N, C-alpha and C positions, 0 to 999 in steps of 0.2 A: 426644574431645570434653571440654572442661572441665566440671566439675561446677558446680552452682549456688553451692556454697560458694566455689569458686575465682573465679567471676566477680563475686560480690557486692561485694568491695572496689573493683573497677574501677567498678562502677555508682555506688557511694557517692562515689568520688573525683571522678567527672565531674559528679555532681549539684550539688555546692556551687559549682563555677565557673560552671555554667549559671545558677544562681540569682543569683550575684553579677553576671553579665552582664546579666540581666534587670533587676536593681535599678539598675545604672548607666544602662541605656537608659531606664528609667522616670524617673530623676532628670533626664536630659538632655531627654527629651521634655516633662517638666513645665516646664522652663525655656524650651524652644523654643516650645511651644504658648502659654505665658504671655506670651512676648515678641512672637510673630508671629501668634498665632491658629492655628486648625486649618489653614486653607488656606495661610497664609504659611510654615508650617514644613514642610520636606521631610524625608523619611526619610533621604535622603543627608546632609543637614546634621546631623541627629540622630546618624547613624552617625559622622560625622567628630568629633563632640564626645566620643565614647567610643572613638575609634580603630578603628572598624569600617566596613566597606562597607555600602551599602544592603542587599545580600543578607544580610550578617551580622545586621542588624536584623530582616530578614524571617524569618530562621531562628527567632528567638524570638517575634516577633509577625507573623503571616502577612500582615496588611494594616494600612494606616494607621488605619482605623476601629478595628481590634482594639487597636492601641497606644493610641489616644485613650481608649477605654473602660477600658483597664487603668489608665491614669493617673488617671482620674476615680474608679474603684473604689478605688484605693489611697488617694486623698484621703479617701474616706468611711471606709475601714478605719481610718485613723489618727484620724479624728474620733470614732470610736466606741470607742476604747480605754478611755475613762473611763466607758462605760455599764456598769450593773450586769449581772452574769451570772446568767442563769436567772430573771429577773423583769423586770417593767416598772417604769418610774418611777412615783412616787406623789405627787400633790399638788405642793407647791412644790419638791419635789426635782427636778422636770423643769426648773424655771427655774435651779436650781443647775447642772445639766448644761449648759444653754444658756449661762450665764455662763462656765463653764469652756471651752466651745468657742470663744467670742468671744476669751477671753484666749489660748487656744492659737493661734488664727488669726493673732494679731499676730506670732507667731514664724514664720509660714509665708506671707509676702507673695506669693511666686511661685505657690503653690498657689491662694491666694485670687484673685489676679489672673487666673490661668488659668480658674478657674471662672466669673468674671464675664465675661471675654472670650468664652468658649465659650457661656455662657448666652445672651448677646446674639446670637451667631451662630446658635444653635440655635432661635431664633424662626422661622427659615426652614424651610418644609416640606422634608423630605428630608434635613436635616442629620443626620449619623450619631450625634450626641449628643442629639438631640431627645427620644427615648424615655427616655434615661438621666435627663435633667433633670426630666422629668415624674415619674419614679419617685423621684428625689431629693427633690423638693418634697413628694411624698406621704409619704415616710418621715418628714420633719420634722413634717408635719401630724399624722400618726398618732402619733408619739412624744408630741407635746403633747396630743393628744386623749385618749389612753389615760392619760397622767399626770394630767390634770385630772379625768377621769372617776373614776379611782381615789381622788383627793383628795375628790371630792364623796361618793363611797360611804363613805369612812372618816370623814366628818364634818369633815375639815380645811378643806375649801373650801365656799364658798357654793353653793347649788343654784339660785339665781335669776338667774344670769348667762348671757349668750349666749357660750359658750366658743368657738364657731366664729369669732366676731368677735375674741375675745382671741387666738386662734391666728394670725389674719391680722395682728394688730397686732404680735405678737412677731416673726414672720417679716419683716414690713415694716421694723421698727426695725432688726433685725439686718442685712438686706440694704442698707438705706439708709445706715446708718453705715459699712458696709464700702465702699460706693461713694465716700463722702466721703473715707475714709481712703486708698483707693487713689490718688485724685487728689492728696491733700495729707497724706502720712503723718505729717508733723511738726505739722500744724495741728489735729489732733483726737485726743483720747484716747478711742478707741472703747470701751475697757474701762470707764473711769469713766462714760461716757455710758450704755452699755448696762446696767451694774450699777445706776445710778440709776433707770433705767426699770424694771428688774425688782424693785427694792426697793419702788417705789411700787405696782407691780402686785401684789406679794405682799400688801401691806396692803389692796388693794382686793378681792382674791378670797378672802382667808381668812375663814372663818366667825367672826363676833364671839363672843368668849368670854362 
């Protein structure tokens, strides 16, 4: 019987190709879901995009809902790469992060389109991504809520505003601009528009000196 030492290199060698295959499938699924929606994209077609059979795809992602959620979670993971480690945002820093996310999304048209297509589909009861989108919205609201609360506590932000209303405004502006951009990418500069909004918002919520 081979020892653990003798079998370890084989395990390490097979791990990297498996991860690479998963990454290729996620990229293909992102494109397919974004183009055709969750119901319009088949596992077989996603497999053909990466030179696999449907069973090959299922080897890495056991079900279609599993693959969908993996694509969405990868989108969130990439979006959180600029978040601070080990602490929450504070004050207007949370708006800096939102600005950065909007700018980053301009380079990820397929992922943004995917999220909007699936978000609309997920309004239906029983859609496999419905719970994900509820959590996704809650993550964004919590991020803003904690950042504004920390800013009030530190004295940077005013303490006489309805920050729940402000949170809704930030999310609505971000989502609304993305909708316009997806329809007419060359007709709107969403980065400039959103940054102008957050610049005015910073002036409104900062505590007067």
